[in-house]
C-alpha positions as CSV (number, residue, x, y, z in Angstrom):
1,M,117.2,148.7,75.3
2,I,114.5,146.7,73.9
3,K,117.0,144.8,71.6
4,N,118.9,143.6,74.6
5,I,115.6,142.5,76.4
6,I,114.6,140.5,73.3
7,K,117.9,139.0,73.1
8,L,117.6,137.6,76.6
9,I,114.0,136.6,76.0
10,L,114.2,135.0,72.9
11,P,116.8,132.3,74.1
12,T,115.0,131.6,77.1
13,L,111.8,131.1,75.5
14,A,113.4,128.9,73.0
15,L,115.1,126.7,75.7
16,V,111.7,126.5,77.6
17,L,109.8,125.4,74.3
18,L,112.3,122.7,73.9
19,L,112.1,121.3,77.4
20,I,108.4,121.1,77.7
21,P,108.2,118.0,75.4
22,I,111.1,116.4,77.1
23,V,109.7,117.0,80.5
24,T,106.2,115.8,79.6
25,S,107.4,112.8,77.8
26,S,109.5,111.8,80.8
27,L,106.6,112.2,83.3
28,L,104.3,110.2,81.1
29,D,106.9,107.5,81.0
30,L,107.1,107.4,84.6
31,K,103.4,107.4,85.1
32,Q,103.0,104.5,82.5
33,K,105.7,102.4,84.3
34,K,103.9,102.7,87.6
35,V,100.7,101.6,85.9
36,N,102.5,98.6,84.3
37,E,104.2,97.6,87.6
38,L,100.8,97.8,89.3
39,S,99.2,95.7,86.7
40,L,102.1,93.2,86.9
41,K,101.7,92.9,90.6
42,Q,97.8,92.2,90.4
43,R,98.3,89.6,87.9
44,Q,101.2,88.1,89.8
45,A,99.0,88.0,93.1
46,Q,95.9,86.5,90.9
47,K,98.3,83.6,89.7
48,E,99.7,82.9,93.2
49,A,96.0,82.7,94.7
50,E,94.9,80.6,91.8
51,A,98.0,78.4,92.4
52,K,97.1,78.0,96.1
53,I,93.6,77.2,95.3
54,Y,94.8,74.3,92.9
55,L,97.4,73.1,95.3
56,T,94.9,72.8,98.1
57,G,92.5,71.1,95.8
58,K,89.7,73.5,96.7
59,F,88.7,74.1,92.8
60,D,86.2,72.8,90.6
61,P,87.9,71.0,87.6
62,G,84.8,71.9,85.2
63,V,85.4,75.6,85.7
64,R,89.1,75.6,85.3
65,E,90.4,76.1,81.9
66,G,91.7,72.7,80.6
67,G,90.1,71.1,83.3
68,V,88.4,67.7,83.1
69,Q,85.9,66.4,85.4
70,H,87.5,63.2,86.2
71,Q,84.3,61.1,86.9
72,R,82.6,61.6,83.8
73,T,85.9,60.8,82.0
74,H,86.4,57.8,84.0
75,N,82.8,56.7,83.2
76,V,83.4,57.0,79.5
77,L,86.4,55.3,79.5
78,K,84.9,52.5,81.4
79,K,82.2,52.0,78.6
80,R,84.7,52.3,75.9
81,N,86.6,49.5,77.5
82,F,83.6,47.4,78.3
83,G,82.5,47.6,74.8
84,R,85.8,46.6,73.3
85,L,85.9,43.7,75.7
86,F,82.7,42.6,74.9
87,K,83.4,42.7,71.1
88,N,86.5,40.9,71.5
89,G,85.1,38.3,73.9
90,R,82.4,37.4,71.3
91,S,84.7,37.3,68.0
92,G,87.7,35.8,69.7
93,G,86.0,33.3,72.1
């Protein structure tokens, strides 16, 4: 009688112990996929918002990565060119 019960319980217990890691890893994978999708959606929304701000011209170029403040650059170039013209005018003319 006890041997019959053990013969029934032992394979069932082994099956349950084998299924636990499979089920938990599947559930963790699903959870991680949801987190990744949410993160991706947030990044896409942020990029779209930045693109809208950029396209409408309502941004500060000095704050933006890779942005250049055009007025300052223009003044620097103007001074350089004026200096070169002045040097060329004196030596050549």
